[in-house]
C-alpha positions in Angstrom: 59.2 160.2 18.0 58.5 163.6 19.4 56.2 165.0 22.5 54.1 166.5 19.9 53.3 163.1 17.8 51.3 162.1 21.4 50.5 165.4 23.5 48.5 168.5 21.9 49.2 171.6 21.8 47.1 172.4 24.5 48.8 169.9 27.1 51.6 172.0 26.7 50.3 175.3 27.2 47.4 174.1 29.2 43.2 175.4 28.5 42.9 177.5 31.7 41.8 174.3 33.9 43.6 173.4 37.0 43.7 169.6 37.6 44.4 167.9 40.2 46.1 165.4 38.5 46.8 163.6 35.1 44.0 161.1 35.4 41.7 163.9 35.4 42.3 164.8 31.9 40.5 163.1 30.4 41.8 164.0 26.6 45.5 162.4 27.8 47.2 160.5 25.2 46.6 156.6 25.3 48.4 154.1 23.2 45.1 152.7 22.0 44.2 156.0 20.5 46.8 155.1 17.7 47.9 151.7 18.2 44.8 149.2 17.8 45.8 146.1 19.5 46.5 143.2 17.3 44.1 140.4 16.3 47.1 138.0 16.0 48.6 138.6 18.7 47.9 135.9 21.3 49.5 137.9 23.9 47.4 141.1 23.6 44.3 138.8 23.8 45.7 137.0 27.3 47.2 140.4 28.6 43.9 142.8 27.7 42.6 145.1 30.6 45.3 143.2 32.8 48.7 144.2 31.9 49.1 148.0 30.9 51.0 148.4 27.3 54.2 149.8 28.8 54.0 146.8 31.1 55.4 144.7 28.3 56.8 147.8 25.5 58.8 149.4 28.4 62.1 149.6 26.3 64.6 150.0 29.4 64.7 151.1 32.4 64.4 154.5 34.0 65.6 156.9 37.0 63.9 156.0 40.2 65.1 158.0 43.2 65.1 156.2 46.2 66.5 158.1 49.2 65.7 162.1 48.5 63.0 161.8 50.8 63.9 160.0 53.0 67.0 161.8 55.2 69.8 160.2 54.0 70.5 161.8 51.5 70.1 161.9 47.4 70.4 158.4 45.5 69.1 157.7 42.3 69.5 154.8 39.7 68.5 153.1 36.4 65.2 150.6 37.5 62.7 148.8 36.1 59.5 148.2 38.4 56.3 145.8 37.5 53.6 145.8 40.2 49.7 146.4 40.5 48.5 149.9 39.9 47.3 151.5 42.9 44.6 153.5 41.1 42.6 150.4 40.0 44.6 147.3 42.0 43.7 145.1 39.0 46.1 145.9 36.2 50.2 145.3 36.3 52.1 147.9 35.1 55.2 150.3 35.6 55.7 152.0 38.8 57.9 155.1 39.8 59.0 155.3 43.1 57.9 158.2 46.1 60.9 157.9 48.3 59.2 159.2 51.5 59.3 157.6 55.1 57.1 158.4 58.2 59.4 161.0 59.3 60.3 162.9 55.9 58.5 166.1 56.8 59.1 165.7 61.1 61.5 168.6 60.8 58.2 170.8 59.6 56.0 169.9 62.3 54.5 166.9 60.0 53.5 164.0 61.7 52.3 162.2 58.2 49.8 159.9 60.4 48.2 158.5 58.1 51.2 157.6 56.3 50.6 154.1 55.5 47.5 154.6 53.6 49.0 155.3 50.7 51.8 153.7 48.9 55.3 154.9 47.8 55.2 153.7 44.4 52.8 155.1 41.8 51.7 153.9 38.4 54.0 155.6 35.5 53.2 156.1 32.1 56.7 155.6 30.9 58.4 157.2 27.7 60.3 154.8 26.5 58.2 152.6 24.4 59.5 150.4 21.7 57.8 147.9 19.9 59.6 144.5 20.8 61.4 144.3 24.3 62.8 141.4 26.5 59.1 140.9 27.4 57.4 140.8 24.1 60.6 138.8 23.2 59.7 135.8 25.2 56.8 134.9 27.7 59.9 133.4 30.4 61.2 137.2 31.4 58.5 137.9 33.1 56.3 133.9 34.0 59.6 132.5 34.8 62.6 135.0 35.3 60.3 137.8 37.0 62.7 140.1 35.9 61.5 143.8 37.1 58.6 142.8 39.6 58.3 144.4 42.8 59.0 141.9 45.3 58.9 142.5 49.1 62.9 142.3 49.5 63.3 145.2 47.1 60.2 147.5 48.9 61.6 150.8 49.7 63.4 150.4 53.3 61.0 152.5 56.2 58.3 153.0 53.3 54.5 153.1 53.9 52.9 149.2 54.6 50.3 149.8 51.6 53.5 149.2 49.2 53.2 145.3 49.7 49.4 145.5 48.3 51.6 146.7 45.1 53.7 143.1 45.1 52.0 140.9 41.9 52.9 137.1 42.1 53.0 136.3 38.6 52.3 132.7 38.0 54.3 130.4 35.8 52.8 129.1 32.3 52.5 125.8 31.3 53.8 125.0 27.9 
């Protein structure tokens, strides 16, 4: 697929209105605009309004920056992170790291006194969507192996205390 398959021309060039974030754009692409959830898919019924489409259908890892703004140089690596969406706290989704720590802008005289109020991880609609992934092939990849989930031990070192609220402890399923 190409960008224009989902994004309209006006999204590429704008309509003259400045938005604070992409979440304000009501006409932004949504998976369900083209793809109806299949009624014969039990997983879709079970996960409806609980897991974002990309939570299951992101085909691979994507570049995460871990130390670009933490005063330790620049480190990026492929990674896949699932956690609660900080914008609604009810939906499991893919997350991206915003690599800052409380002292990131200290040299510029910025104290970031409310640093712990917002997390370092934000929902991100990944652009590597695929119909079949490890998560769509087997419930065990999430419910048994717990692959890709944000965990206390994988949180950004010296990151915001709000990060811990995004950890989702997935429950095992009875088969």
